[in-house]
C-alpha positions in Angstrom: 297.0 -52.0 104.9 295.8 -54.6 102.4 294.1 -53.7 99.2 291.4 -55.8 97.5 294.0 -57.5 95.6 295.8 -58.5 98.7 298.7 -56.3 98.1 300.1 -54.2 100.9 299.5 -50.5 100.3 301.4 -47.8 102.2 299.0 -45.5 103.9 299.4 -41.9 104.6 298.8 -42.8 108.3 302.1 -44.6 108.5 303.8 -41.7 106.9 302.2 -39.2 109.2 302.5 -36.3 106.9 299.2 -36.4 105.0 296.9 -36.4 108.1 298.8 -33.7 110.0 296.8 -30.7 108.6 293.5 -32.4 109.1 294.3 -33.2 112.7 295.5 -29.6 113.3 292.4 -28.2 111.7 290.2 -30.4 114.0 292.1 -29.3 116.9 291.6 -25.7 115.9 288.0 -26.2 115.3 287.6 -27.7 118.7 289.6 -24.9 120.4 287.5 -22.3 118.5 284.3 -24.1 119.6 285.5 -24.1 123.2 286.3 -20.4 122.9 282.9 -19.6 121.3 281.2 -21.6 124.1 283.2 -19.7 126.7 282.4 -16.5 125.0 278.7 -17.3 124.8 278.8 -18.3 128.5 280.4 -15.1 129.5 278.1 -13.1 127.3 275.0 -14.6 128.7 276.4 -14.3 132.2 277.2 -10.6 131.5 273.7 -10.1 130.2 272.3 -11.8 133.3 274.3 -9.6 135.5 273.4 -6.5 133.6 269.8 -7.6 133.7 270.0 -8.1 137.4 271.8 -4.8 137.9 269.3 -2.9 135.7 266.4 -4.5 137.6 268.0 -3.5 141.0 268.7 -0.1 139.8 265.1 0.2 138.5 263.7 -1.0 141.8 265.9 1.6 143.6 264.9 4.3 141.3 261.2 3.4 141.9 261.7 3.1 145.7 263.6 6.5 145.8 260.9 8.2 143.6 258.2 6.8 145.8 260.1 7.7 148.9 260.4 11.4 147.6 256.8 11.5 146.7 255.8 10.2 150.1 258.2 12.6 151.8 256.9 15.5 149.9 253.3 14.5 150.6 254.2 14.1 154.3 255.7 17.6 154.2 252.6 19.0 152.5 250.5 17.3 155.2 252.6 18.8 158.0 252.5 22.1 156.3 248.8 21.8 156.0 248.6 21.1 159.7 250.9 24.1 160.5 248.8 26.3 158.2 245.7 25.3 160.1 247.5 26.0 163.4 248.7 29.4 162.2 245.1 30.1 161.2 243.9 29.4 164.6 246.7 31.5 166.1 245.8 34.3 163.8 242.2 34.0 164.8 243.1 34.1 168.5 245.5 37.1 168.0 242.8 38.9 166.0 240.4 38.4 168.9 242.7 39.2 171.7 245.3 41.6 170.5 245.8 44.2 167.8 247.1 44.5 164.3 250.8 43.8 165.1 250.4 40.2 166.2 247.8 39.6 163.6 250.4 40.8 161.0 253.1 38.5 162.4 250.6 35.4 162.2 249.9 36.3 158.6 253.6 36.7 157.9 254.3 33.2 159.3 251.4 31.8 157.3 252.7 33.3 154.1 256.0 31.8 155.0 254.5 28.3 155.3 252.6 28.8 152.1 255.8 29.7 150.3 257.5 26.5 151.6 254.6 24.4 150.6 254.7 25.9 147.0 258.3 25.3 146.7 257.9 21.5 147.8 254.9 20.9 145.7 256.4 22.4 142.5 259.6 20.3 143.2 257.5 17.2 143.4 255.8 18.0 140.2 259.2 18.6 138.6 260.4 15.2 139.7 257.3 13.6 138.5 257.6 15.2 135.1 261.3 14.5 134.7 262.2 11.7 132.3 264.4 8.8 133.1 268.1 9.0 132.8 270.8 11.2 134.0 270.0 14.2 131.7 266.3 14.2 132.7 267.2 14.1 136.4 269.7 16.9 135.8 267.2 19.1 134.0 264.7 18.5 136.8 267.2 19.4 139.4 268.1 22.6 137.5 264.5 23.6 137.1 263.9 22.9 140.8 266.9 24.9 141.7 265.9 27.9 139.5 262.3 27.7 140.8 263.4 27.5 144.5 265.9 30.4 144.0 263.1 32.6 142.4 260.7 31.8 145.1 263.2 32.5 147.8 264.1 35.9 146.1 260.4 36.8 146.0 259.9 35.7 149.6 263.0 37.6 150.8 261.6 40.8 149.3 258.2 40.0 150.9 259.9 39.5 154.2 261.8 42.7 154.0 258.6 44.6 153.3 256.8 42.8 156.2 259.6 43.5 158.6 259.5 47.2 157.8 255.7 47.3 158.0 255.8 45.4 161.2 258.3 47.9 162.7 256.2 50.8 161.6 253.0 49.2 163.1 254.9 48.4 166.3 256.1 52.1 166.5 252.6 53.3 166.0 251.2 50.9 168.5 253.7 51.8 171.0 253.1 55.6 170.5 249.2 55.1 170.8 249.8 53.0 173.9 251.9 55.6 175.6 249.3 58.3 174.7 246.6 56.1 175.9 248.5 55.5 179.2 249.1 59.3 179.7 245.4 60.1 179.0 244.5 57.4 181.5 246.8 58.7 184.2 245.5 62.3 183.6 241.9 61.0 183.7 242.5 59.1 187.0 244.3 62.0 188.5 241.5 64.4 187.6 238.9 61.9 189.0 240.7 61.3 192.3 241.4 65.1 192.6 237.7 65.9 192.0 236.7 63.3 194.4 239.1 64.5 197.1 238.1 68.0 196.6 234.5 67.1 196.7 234.9 65.2 199.9 237.1 67.7 201.8 236.9 71.5 201.9 239.1 74.5 202.8 242.1 73.7 204.9 241.3 69.9 205.1 242.4 69.6 201.5 245.8 67.9 201.3 248.1 68.2 198.3 249.4 64.9 196.9 253.1 64.4 195.9 251.8 64.3 192.3 250.4 67.8 192.5 253.6 68.9 194.1 255.8 67.3 191.4 253.8 68.8 188.7 254.0 72.3 190.3 257.8 71.9 190.8 258.3 71.0 187.1 256.1 74.0 185.9 257.8 76.4 188.1 261.3 75.1 187.2 260.4 75.8 183.5 259.2 79.3 184.6 262.4 80.0 186.5 264.5 78.9 183.5 262.6 81.2 181.2 262.1 84.3 183.5 264.5 84.4 186.3 267.8 83.2 187.6 267.0 81.8 190.9 269.9 79.6 192.2 269.4 79.8 195.9 267.5 77.0 197.9 263.7 77.5 197.7 260.7 76.7 199.8 257.4 75.6 198.4 254.1 76.9 199.8 250.6 75.6 199.2 247.9 78.2 198.8 244.2 77.5 198.3 242.7 79.6 195.6 239.0 79.2 194.9 238.5 75.4 194.9 242.1 74.5 193.9 245.4 74.2 195.8 248.3 76.1 194.3 252.0 75.5 195.0 254.3 78.5 194.9 257.8 79.1 195.6 259.8 81.5 197.8 263.4 81.6 198.7 264.5 79.5 201.6 265.8 82.2 203.8 262.6 84.3 203.6 259.2 83.9 205.0 256.5 82.6 202.5 255.2 85.7 200.7 252.4 86.1 198.3 252.9 84.7 194.9 254.0 86.5 191.7 250.9 87.0 189.4 252.8 85.4 186.4 253.9 82.6 188.6 250.4 82.1 190.0 248.8 82.1 186.6 251.4 79.9 185.1 251.3 77.2 187.8 247.5 77.4 187.9 247.3 76.7 184.1 250.0 74.1 184.4 248.0 72.3 187.1 244.8 72.4 185.1 242.9 74.9 187.3 240.8 77.8 186.2 242.6 81.0 185.3 243.6 83.1 188.2 243.0 86.7 187.1 244.4 89.8 188.9 243.9 93.4 188.3 247.4 94.7 188.6 250.8 93.0 188.3 253.6 93.2 190.8 257.2 91.9 190.7 258.0 88.7 192.6 258.7 88.9 196.3 257.4 92.6 196.9 254.7 92.9 199.4 253.7 96.6 199.0 251.2 95.9 196.2 248.1 93.8 197.0 246.1 92.8 193.9 242.8 91.3 194.2 242.4 87.6 193.1 239.5 86.3 191.0 238.2 84.7 194.2 237.3 88.1 195.6 239.7 88.1 198.5 243.1 89.8 198.8 246.4 87.9 198.8 247.9 88.9 202.2 251.6 88.7 203.1 252.9 85.7 204.9 251.2 82.4 205.1 247.6 83.8 205.6 244.4 83.0 204.0 244.0 83.5 200.3 240.7 82.9 198.6 239.2 81.3 201.6 242.0 78.6 202.0 245.0 78.1 204.2 248.7 78.2 203.3 250.9 75.2 204.1 254.5 75.9 203.7 257.1 73.1 203.5 260.9 73.5 203.4 262.5 71.9 200.4 266.2 72.3 199.7 
């Protein structure tokens, strides 16, 4: 390199030692700039990715929340429809049947109401919950505690309703049986009065129901008074305006009935009292008391009180 005076000057370039650190510092600065640029690119790319991820997560959260709200509102609507249907069922049950089915409809209606309350309060908890994991966890804990408490209340209510329903069903069953027995008795009396009004004397025919009632009554009497184990024969007498079934032993001819037996069977069959002046033991024919009809009870299948005896053999 020439100086202003024309003299050749040795430069540091030819030596190569003086510019070494400068070049190295430049290369380092360039590498640091490249590294910084790469870091900035990565940083901004990461921010973009984070932004996109957060936006997607926010959209998912919003969609999930809206879906929960819509689902809860749909449940509320379905339960409202079910509640209206149960109210109609309750009205129909109240009009047609009794308290038992009305109680069951009320029970199902209260169950639907409890479920609606659980859903509604859970939705309000979700709406009140703050964003973030802790807020969702607190909302879930509140919802779980609420659902547990309402389920416990409903379980106690259901147990009470089950006991009450069983008691009402038992009472309804007992009343139904009593009503059925009264109806059978009323129909039997009406048919018997109609038959006795239409027929008279020996034309009156005893029904199997009369016979079964007399058999049961006399079996009770035999258990309480005598020990009659031999086969027996039943005989139908006409006392006043009533037919009367009495029993004799199978190997004997039909004899006049015992006073106690006559009165007992007459009372058990619902007839008027058959009064006698004297009492005599069963099966004896020496004494002949006078019945309340005014006639004498003769031995054998003769007329008693204006009627006729019809004997039937029953083993």
